[in-house]
C-alpha positions as CSV (number, residue, x, y, z in Angstrom):
1,M,0.0,0.0,0.0
2,P,1.5,3.4,-0.9
3,R,2.7,5.5,2.0
4,V,0.1,8.3,1.3
5,T,-2.7,5.8,1.4
6,Q,-1.3,4.3,4.7
7,R,-1.4,7.8,6.2
8,L,-5.0,8.4,5.2
9,R,-6.0,5.1,6.6
10,D,-4.3,5.8,10.0
11,P,-7.0,6.7,12.6
12,D,-4.5,8.9,14.5
13,I,-4.0,11.1,11.3
14,N,-7.5,11.0,9.7
15,P,-10.2,11.9,12.2
16,C,-13.0,11.3,9.7
17,L,-12.0,7.8,8.6
18,S,-15.4,6.3,9.3
19,E,-17.2,9.1,7.5
20,S,-14.9,8.7,4.5
21,D,-15.4,5.0,4.4
22,A,-19.2,5.4,4.7
23,S,-19.3,7.8,1.7
24,T,-17.1,5.5,-0.4
25,R,-19.2,2.5,0.5
26,C,-22.4,4.5,-0.4
27,M,-20.9,5.4,-3.8
28,D,-20.0,1.8,-4.5
29,E,-23.5,0.6,-3.5
30,N,-25.3,3.2,-5.5
31,N,-23.4,3.0,-8.8
32,Y,-21.6,6.3,-8.1
33,D,-24.9,8.3,-8.0
34,R,-23.7,11.3,-6.0
35,E,-27.2,12.5,-5.2
36,R,-28.0,9.4,-3.3
37,C,-24.9,9.8,-1.1
38,S,-25.2,13.6,-0.4
39,N,-26.0,12.9,3.2
40,H,-22.7,11.0,3.7
41,F,-20.8,13.7,1.9
42,L,-22.3,16.3,4.2
43,K,-21.4,14.3,7.3
44,Y,-17.8,14.0,6.0
45,K,-17.6,17.7,5.2
46,N,-18.9,18.7,8.7
47,C,-16.5,16.2,10.3
48,R,-13.5,17.8,8.5
49,R,-14.7,21.3,9.4
50,F,-15.1,20.4,13.1
51,W,-11.7,18.7,13.5
52,N,-10.0,21.4,11.4
53,S,-11.3,24.0,13.9
54,V,-10.1,21.9,16.8
55,M,-6.7,21.6,15.2
56,I,-6.5,25.4,14.6
57,Q,-7.5,26.1,18.2
58,R,-4.9,23.7,19.6
59,R,-2.2,25.2,17.3
60,Q,-3.1,28.7,18.6
61,N,-2.9,27.5,22.2
62,G,0.5,25.9,21.5
63,V,-0.7,22.3,22.1
64,Q,1.3,19.6,20.3
65,P,0.3,17.6,18.3
66,S,-2.2,20.0,16.7
67,M,-4.4,17.1,15.7
68,P,-5.6,15.1,18.7
69,T,-4.8,11.4,18.7
70,A,-7.7,8.9,18.2
71,A,-7.9,8.4,21.9
72,E,-8.0,12.1,22.6
73,R,-10.7,12.6,20.0
74,D,-12.8,9.8,21.6
75,E,-12.5,11.7,25.0
76,I,-13.5,15.0,23.3
77,L,-16.6,13.4,21.7
78,R,-17.6,11.7,25.0
79,A,-17.3,15.0,26.9
80,M,-19.6,16.6,24.3
81,Q,-22.1,13.8,24.8
82,K,-23.2,13.9,21.2
83,M,-21.7,14.1,17.7
84,P,-21.0,17.7,16.8
85,Y,-21.4,16.8,13.1
């Protein structure tokens, strides 16, 4: 597997891995009809926006790494008590 693909499949690097997989799976199941998968695309887009804003905030506060690890993200989501996206 190419190195770039490995990085994108790493849950510590890609916070929206499940949303990405869901949209890809939807496209496969619906013969690549984008209209049928728009809900999945919207979830992925909102996920990216949310974690990007978290990353920017952490960078501004001097927290390293700027993207929380998978375990930290789980804690953040549990503390929110619902999915923000």
